[in-house]
N, C-alpha and C positions, 0 to 999 in steps of 0.2 A: 528600144526599151523606154527611152525618154518620151517618145511619141505616145506610147501606150499610157504612161503616167499622165501626160498632159491631157489625153483624151478622157481618161478616167476622172481627172479633176475637173475638166470642163463640163462633165455631166452632173457634178455635185450641185452647182448653182441652179440650173433649171429644175433638177429633181426636187431640191428643197423648196424652191419657190412654188412649185406645183403642189407639193404637200401642204404648204402654208395656205394656199388658196382653197384647197379642198377642206382643210380643217376649219377655215373661217366660214366657208359656205355651209358646212354641216353643224358647226357648234358655236359660231360667232366668237371664236377665240383663236388666237394664234399662239401656240405654246412657246415659251421662252427658248426651249431647246432648239427650235428651228433657227432663230436668229443667232443664237450662240454657236450652232453648228456652222452657219455661214461665216461667222466671224472667225471661228477656229480654223476652218479650212482655207481661208483666204491667204495666210502666209505661205502655206505649202503650194497653193496654186500660183501665187505670185513668183515664188522661187522656181517652180517648174516651167513657168512661161517666160522666165528671164526678164522680169520687169526691172528696169533700172531704179536706182534710189530716187531719182527725181519723179519717175512715174509712180513709184510706191508712195511717195509723199503726196502726190496729187490725188491718188486714190484715197488715202487717209483723210486728206482735207475735204474731199467731196463727201466722204462718209460722215465726217464730223458736221459739216454744214447740213447734210440731210437729217442728221440726228437732231440738230437744233430746230430745223424746220418742222420735223415730225413732232418734237416736244411742244412747239408752238401750236400746231394743229390739234394736238391732244388737249392742250390747255384751253383751247377755244371750243372743245367738244366736237370737233369735226371728224376726228378719227379716234380709234381706241389705242391703248398703250401697245398692244401687240402689233398693230398696224404701223405705229411710229418706229418701233424697233426693226420691223421687217423692211420698212422704207429705207432706213439708214444702212442696214446690212446689205441690201441689194445695191444701193448707191456705191458702197465701198467696193464691191466687185466690179461695177460697171465702169467707173472712172470717166475720163474725158476722152472723146466728145460724146460717148454713149449716155452720159448722165443727162444731157440736154434732151435727147430723144426719150429717155426714161421719164423725165418730168412731164414732158408734153404728152406722151402716150398714156401715162398714169392718169393725168387729168382728163384726157379724152375718154379713156376707159371708165373712169369714175362717173363721168356724165352719162355714158351709155348704160352703166350699171344702175344708176339712179332712175333713168328712164324705164329700164326693164323692170325694176322693182315697183315703180309706180304703176306700170301696166299689170304686173302680177298681183299687186295689192288692190287693184280696181274691183268694183262691184261686179264687173262683167266676168273676170277670170277667176276671182277668188273661189267661187263655188266649185270650180273644177279642180282647183289645186288642193283643197283640204282633204281630198280622198287619196292623195299621194303619200309618200313617206313623211314622217314627222318633221325631218329637217327641212324639207321642201315647203311644207305647210307653214313652218315658222318663217321662212323667207317671205311668204305671202301675207304674213300677219301685219295689218295696218299699225303703224306706230312703232314697229320693231326697228332696231338699228340697221345700218347698212354694213354688210361684210366687205369693207373696203380692201381687205387683203386680196380679193379677186381682181380689183383694178390695179393694185400694186403689182401683183404677179403678171397680169397682162402687159403692163408697161415694161416690166423688167424683161420679160421674154421677148418682147418686140425690140428692145434696145440691145439685148445680149449679142446679136450678130455683129454689132458695131463696137463691141468692147475689145480692149487689148487682148483679152484671153482668146477670143475667137480669131482675131487677126493673127495672133501668134500661132494658133493651131492650124489655120488654113493658109497662112503665108501671104495674106492680102493686107 
């Protein structure tokens, strides 16, 4: 029974991160309920996975550091407020050493996203994009912001296998 609970809780993180990415891509917003749901589900997941108090403290510290970093990036205008909250909530779940992979993969994914949007917004591709769905046309709009939640989600999903949650679930 405990393994079923662990598996169910392990699906919460990737599911919510994917929902955040889809919402950001289609509306350029990440609703607060997604970050709050990640925050609310974390204690239950930590308990089910048997995190020690020291591991729990490390997760909280990493989440707090990510929140400060996200707030700094928001203040500099690099990311939106929803992105900053999602960045911190995902870091809380990932802990150490997955947080290092998360930061690196988010940065690399952000660069890839920027390159893809530059191509999509180019004079060559833009005429083909405007005939698509409205949300996709908006992605191709020159001067529009970058839905960085896509990069955050990609980084989080790439780092999740190295997280203590997946290690506890798989036994590795």
